[in-house]
N, C-alpha and C positions, 0 to 999 in steps of 0.2 A: 808178689815177692818183693820185699823191700831191698833197695840198692844200698851199697856201702856208703859210709860217710854221712848217713842221716843223723843230724844232731839230736842229742838227748834233750828232753824238755827241762825247762828251768822251773824250780819250785816257785809258786806264786806267779806263774806266767799269766798273761792276759787270757781270759776266757770269755764266754758269752752266755748270758742268761736272759732269754726272752721273757721269762716269768718276772724277773726283777724289773725290767724295763716296763712291762705291762702294769705292774703294781703301781709304779710311780706315775705312769700315764693316767691311771684311774684317779689317783689323788689329785694330779694337776687338772684333770678334766673337771672334777668336782669343784676345785678352787676357781677355775675360770667361769663355770656356770654360776656359782654363788656370786662372783664379782658382777656378772651381768644382770642378775635379777634384783639387785639392790634397789630399794624404794619403789618396787612395782606395786606393793601392797603394804598396809600398815604392819603386817607381821615381818616384813623384810626391811623396815625403815632403818634398823640398826646396822644393816649391811650397806652403809653409806660411804661415799667417797669423802664427804666432809659435811659439816653443818654450819649454819650462820645464825647468830642471834639477831633477830630482826631489829630490835630496838637499838642494839649497839651499831648495827650496820647503818640505820637511819641517822643516828647521831654522828657517825663518822662521815657520812655524806654531807651533813650540814656543816661540819667543820671544814671539809674540803671546799664547799661552796663559798664559805666565808673567806677562805684563803685565795681562791681563784677569782672571786668577784666581790672584793671588799666594798661595802657601802651599797651594794645592789640587792642584798638578800635580806629578807625579813624572816624572823622566827615564825615558822608555821607548824602547827600540829600535824604529825604524819600518821595519825590514826592507829597508834600501836595497840589500843584496846580492841580494835577490830581485826588485828592481824595476828598470825601465830607467833608463839614465842621463838620458835626455830623453823628454819627451812632446812630440810635434810636433802642433800643431793645424792642420788644414786644413779647407776647406769641405766636404769629402766624407769626413772621418774623422779618427781620431787614430792616430798611429804611435808605437810603443814602440821606442826606439833604444838598443841596448846597445853602448856604445863598447868595452867590454872584449872582446866576441866579434865585433863587427861585424855583429850580427844586427839586422834591422829587421822588426817585425810591425805591420801596420796593420789597424784595424777600421773598416769603412765605417759612416758615419752622416752623414746629410745634413739639416741641418747637425749637427755634434756638440754636443749640449747636455746631456750627461750630467753629473751632479754628481760631486764629487771622489771620493766613496767608490765610486761605480759604476765610474769610470775605474780606480781602484786594483784593484777586484775583477777587472775584465776583463784588466788587465795581469798580475795574478798567475795567473789561470786559464790565460792563454796561455803562461806560463813553465812548462814541464814539468820544469825542473831546479831549481825553488825548494827551498830548504833548510828553510824554516819553513812551518807550516800557514797556509793563506790566511786563516782566521778569526782567527788570533792577530795577524797583521799588520794586518788590518782593524780589529780591536779596539783596537790601539795608536793607529792614526790616528784612530779615532772618539773615543777618550778625549781626545786632543789637541784635536780640533775642538770637542768639547762644552764645553771650557773657554775657547773664544774667543767674544767678543761676537758675537751673532747677526748684527748688521748688517755685520760685517767681511767675511764670506764667504757664508754660506748665504742671507742675504737678497739678496745680489748675484747669486746663481746664477739667480734668476728673471729678473733684468734681462739677464743673459748670454744666456739662452734667447731672450728677445724680440728682442734686438739681433742675434743670430746668424740667427734666422729671417727677420727683416726684411732683413738684408744679402743673404741668399741669394735672397729673393724679388725684390729690386731688381736683382740681377745677372741673374736669369732674364728679367725684363722688358727689361733692356738688351740681352740677346741677341736677344730677339724683335724689338726695334726695329732692331737691326743687320741682321737677316735681311730685314726688309721695306723698309729704307731705300733700297736701290738701285731697287726697283720704284716706291716712292712718288716718289723723285727723278725717275725717268723720266717718270712721269705728270704731275709738276708742271713739267716742262721748259718748258712753254708758259705758265706762270703769269704773270699780269699784274704781280705784285709780285716783283721779282727775289730778294728776301730770303726768300720763302715756302719754297723747297726746303731752306733751311738750318735751319729750325725743328726738324725731326725729328732731325737729327744733334746739334743743340744739346741737345735734350731727352734724347736717349740718353746723351750725355756727362755731363749733370748727374745722371741717375739712376745711372749707373755710379760717378760720384764719390760720391754719397750712400751707395751700397753700401760703398765703401771707408771712408767716415767711420764708418759703423756698425760695420764690422769693427774699426777702431781703438778705438772706444768699448767694444766687447766685451772687449778686452784689459784694460780698467780694471774690468771687472765679474767677473773670474775670478781664478784662482790666480796667473796671470801677474803681476798687479799686486802681490799679496802676496809672491811669491817674490823680487821686487826683485833679479833677477840681472844687471841692467845690459844686458839684450838688448832690442832694439826689434823692430818689426814685420818679418815675413819677406818672402820674394820675392813671395808672392801679392798682398799689399797694394800693393807697388811696381808689379807688372804691371797691376793693376786701375787704379791712378791714372794710369799712363802711357797705357793704352788710353782712359781717359776724357778725358785732356788732348788726345790726338790727335783725338778726335771733336769736341771743342770748337774746337780749332785749325783743323780742316778747314772749319768754317763761314767762317772768315776767309780761309783759303787758297783755297778753291774760289770765293770771291767775286771773285777777280781775273779777268783776261781768260781766257775759257773755252778758247781755243785756245792759241797760244803766249802766255805772259804777259809778254813782254818789250816794251820800248819799240819795238824794231825791228819786231816783229810788229804792234804797234798802228799804227805808221806805215804799214806795208804795207797794213793793212786800210783805213786812212784814204785811202791812195793809190788804192785801187780805187774809192772813192766820189767821187773828184775828177772832175768832168765835163770833157769836152774843151773846148777854147777856144770860147767863144761859146754854150755850152749852159748854161742856168740850172741851178743846183744842184738845185732842187726837181724840175725836169723829169727830170734825170738819175737822181735817186733813184726817181722814179716809173717811169722806163724800166727800171731794174734790177729792180724788183719785177715789172713786167709781163713782162719777158724771162724771169724765173724761172718765172712761171706758163705762159708760152708753151711753154717747154721741157718742163716737168713734164707738162702736159696733152697736149702733142704726142707724148710717149713712151707715152701710155696710151690715146689715143683715135684711132680710124681717121678718116681724112679731115680731120684737123686741119691747118690751114695758116695762112699769114699773113692770108688773107682773114677768118679768125675773129678776128683782132686788130683790133678796131674802135676804135682809139685813134690819135690823131695822133702819139703817141710811137713808133709802130712804125718811123717813118722813121729812127730812130737805129740800127736793126738792118739798115739798107740795104734795107728793103722799100719798095714803092711807098707814097707818102704817102696817108693816109686823109683824104679831102677832104670827106666828109659832115659835117654839123653834129655836134660832139661831144656837145652837150646831148641829142641824141636817141638816143645809144647808150651802152651800158656799154663797159668796156675790151675785153671779149671777148664774142662772140655765137656760139652753137653750136646747130645744129638737131638733132644727134644722131640721124641716121637708123638707126644700128646699135643704139641702145638701151643703149650701154655707159656713158653718163655717170652714171646713178644708182648703178651698182655702184662706179664709181671714186670718186664723191663720198662714198659710205658708208665707204670706207676712210679718209677724212679726218674722220670724225665727223659728217657731214651726214646728218640723218634723211631717209630716202627716202619721198616721198609716194606713197601707193597710187594717186593720181590722175594721176601722170605717165605719159606714153605716148610713142610715136614722134612725136607731134605737138608735144611740149613743146620749147620753145626755152629755152636756158639763157643767162642774162645774168650775167657775172662782172665785178664791180667790184673793182679792186685798190687797196689802201691799203698803201703800203710805208714802211718806216722802217729806218734803220740801227741803231736802238735796240731796246729790249725791247718785247714785245707790248703792254704797258700804256701805252705812250706815246700821248699824245693825237693824234688825226688829225681831219680835217675832211671833211664830206659836203656837197656843194653842194645847193642847193634843187632842182635838176633831178634829181639822183641820188635825193634823198629822195622826190620825187614818184613816180619810177619804183618805188622800194621799196614805197611805199604802194599803187600801182596794181597791182603784180604779186603782192602778198601773197595767198597761197591760190589763185592762178590756176593751174589745171592745165595751161594751155598756155604759161605763162611762169614760169620759176623764177629768182628773183633771189638770187645768192649773193655776199656780200661776202667777199673773200679778204684776210686780213691777213698780209702778208709782213714778217717782222721779222728782226733780226740780220743785215742785209745785209752789214755790214762784216766779219763773221767766218764764221758758219755759218748761212746763211739757213734759216728755218723758216716754217711756215705754219699759220694757223687759218682755218677757213671758217665763215661764219654765214649760214644760210638765213633768208630773210625778216628782214633785219637791222633793219628799222624797229621790230619788236616783239620782237626777240630778247632773252631774259632776261640774256644775258651781256654786253650792250652798254649802257652808260650814256650817254644823250643829254643834251647841254646845251641851253641856250636858243639859239634862232636868233640869229645875230649880225646887225649892220646890213648886212653885205654879202651876207646870205642863207645863209651856210654854217652848219652845225651842228657844234659840237665834240663828239667822241665818244671814249670810252675803253672798254676791255674791263674788266669787273668782276672777272673771275677767269680 
């Protein structure tokens, strides 16, 4: 039975859709995986963080050597004919791309943190048609590098390694969060704070975004920055940022109406909550909640009938009016001769007492709301007294049933022995004898 002063729902109020969050989690998961597999094979070379034109990089290094060590450098051939046209950097490797032959060779490394001379050697050893000895070309590059100020490149290579590893680690964490997000969202579907289910997608999106930022920073810590060939980040970075943005946006998008998010749908939901002429709104909300419980338990318990509906609100379902004093009864009373009630309650998260038996009578009090589970409701002094009297009684089990989201997709939480239940926050008794109550989580 709903208490007085329960606020009416606002149109466009925050709702929750685990399906919406799940859809964006899948999109983000795919984006993160695509980001991580870049340059693992020739078919994934275009999913690169960035690429470097080898000849432009070599000439840029020569210019730096001439600036840093004037008069000590000699123009030496760097063996461009035996080197690839481009190096493609991805999270799972480096690809050598030869534009003249159309050949692409990739070397797996997760993440690729090799220094420049190691990359040169691996490229040359992979080219079986090279014209110059590998060691001669390596020596030419090494001479050039040795004449460049240490802080320009080699000092940065340590930073490149740290940033690349951190970016990969964050992307993996984001993938793990995307995998568990749908399950966490489902478990938080009944959370008392409507914003709670959106925290994990937000966190996942921020982590994926941080991985992208580190990937961009790594470009400034390697040869890509020195080559200065006018190219920006590759497809992998774009994909990662798009996935992160979608995760963050899903927090706002999912926070709209969980079923149809249109004004027409909101109006239809509100229409279902409008009482018939002459019926007080609070009574009608209470009836809708009780009718939900009546149907749910009736479909799962033998012998359940309108006689178990011990509330005066049952008259709105065209049943004979309940004429006994309401203060002496809960909304539903069930003797359970078949012993099926404990098993059914356990499916709704109610702990089963080992002391219950076929002699146990079950008392169900319904608190209904068109809003979310955490909305405040009221317990009368008579209901509170029964809760205290029946606490721990093997012959009487008192269960408070919280029916919420009545205007869209009704849901339910059950609280055994509600007077002392840890998930319920009880306020001070009011002057009219009622207690304000909220769910904590």
